[in-house]
C-alpha positions, 0 to 999 in steps of 0.5 A: 665668502665661503660661509656664504657659499657654504649655506647657498648649497644648503640651501639649494638644495631646498628646491629639490623639495620646493614647489614654483612659490618655493624656488622664487622665495629661494631665489629671493633669499640667495640673491636679494638677502645672501649676496646683496647683504655679502658683497654691500652690506659690510661695506656699508655697516662695518664703520658704523660704530668707529665713525660714531661720533659725539662731541665730549671725551668723556670716556665710556661716553661714546659707547655709551651713547652708541649701544643706546642709538644701536641696541643691536648692529643692523649688520649683526641683526640681519646675520641672524635673520638669513641663519634664523630663515635658513634654519627651517629649510636646512632641517627639512634637508637633513631629515628628507635625506635621512629619510631617503637614505633608510628607504630600501631605493635610497634616494629614488625610492622617496619618489614614490606615489604620493599615497604612501604614509612616508611622503604624507609625512614629508609633506606635513615637514615641509609644511611644517618648515615653511610655517616656522619661515614664515613666523621668524619672518615676521618676527623679524620685520616687526623687531627691524621695525621696533629697533630701527624703525625705517629712517635712520637719523643722522644726528643722535642726542645721548644724555644719562652717565657717564657723560656728564652732560647731553651730548650730541653724536652724529651717524656716517652714511645715513643716507647710505644707511637709510636707503639700505634699512628700507630696501631689506625691509621690503627684501622682507615684505616680498618674503613672507608674502611669497611665504604665505603664498607657500603655505596655501599652496601647500594647504590648498594642495593637501586638502582632503579629497573626499570631494575630488574623488567623488568628482573623479568617479562621477566623471569615470562613470560618465565616460564607461556609460558613453563608451558602452553606448558607443561599443553598442552602437559598433557592434557587427551586424549578423553574417548572410548565409552562404550558399554550399559549393557545388550548386548553381547560383541562379537555379530557382530555390528548391521548393519549386521543384518539388510537389506534394507526395499525393499528387506524384502518386496521383499522376503515376497512377494516370499514366499508367491508365493511358497507355494500357488504352492505347494498347487495347486500341493498336490491339484491336 
């Protein structure tokens, strides 16, 4: 279990760089593959060669028939499968740690803007690791279907040297092994579907942003025009003229008291003439 714990710790570091679909794939990998194979798979397949019995005592016949029945042991085949699937994510983690250590900000320096060249390079590397993982998954699913099929037969007929005649061989616990084979194949299909979904998500997220940028710019222009119109509508009204201090607010306007200059001069001449007439009358 120590080796599985070390591998699990390496895979656990992948979730820091993975989207939600990648984390679901990691859960399937750790629980339904590594944990199940480490706890149940070893007990099911550890005695398959010792319990492979043939009705002959010819030396070497039983080993030859076992090799023909199972070219690769189920348990070792799945171990190699897990190791090969874990290689791309682990290599990506090693690359990410190395890139973060070379940046000025250390591990925090790699969390910059997504438009930086280093981030684009890291995204491409992660996309490559997911693609390699998917190819390995499909290859092993095809290999399992071709090597073992979906059923462990309880009886195997073997013929050829060094067996002297046709030999009947029998497999231990065929039903239990059949259930385990089907379960592991179903988990492989689920893992492949998650890898396809994650690959599609990464491709969609990293597509060219020309269309999206133009749409965003158009939205920004519309928002700016709306803000300008609202600002024009909310401009303050011009201030009313204020009266000077010391003036009577109820006094009539200045033009009501004034009179034309010619009228004022004519009025003063007439008043002087009337005063002279009154004096003459009084003197008489």
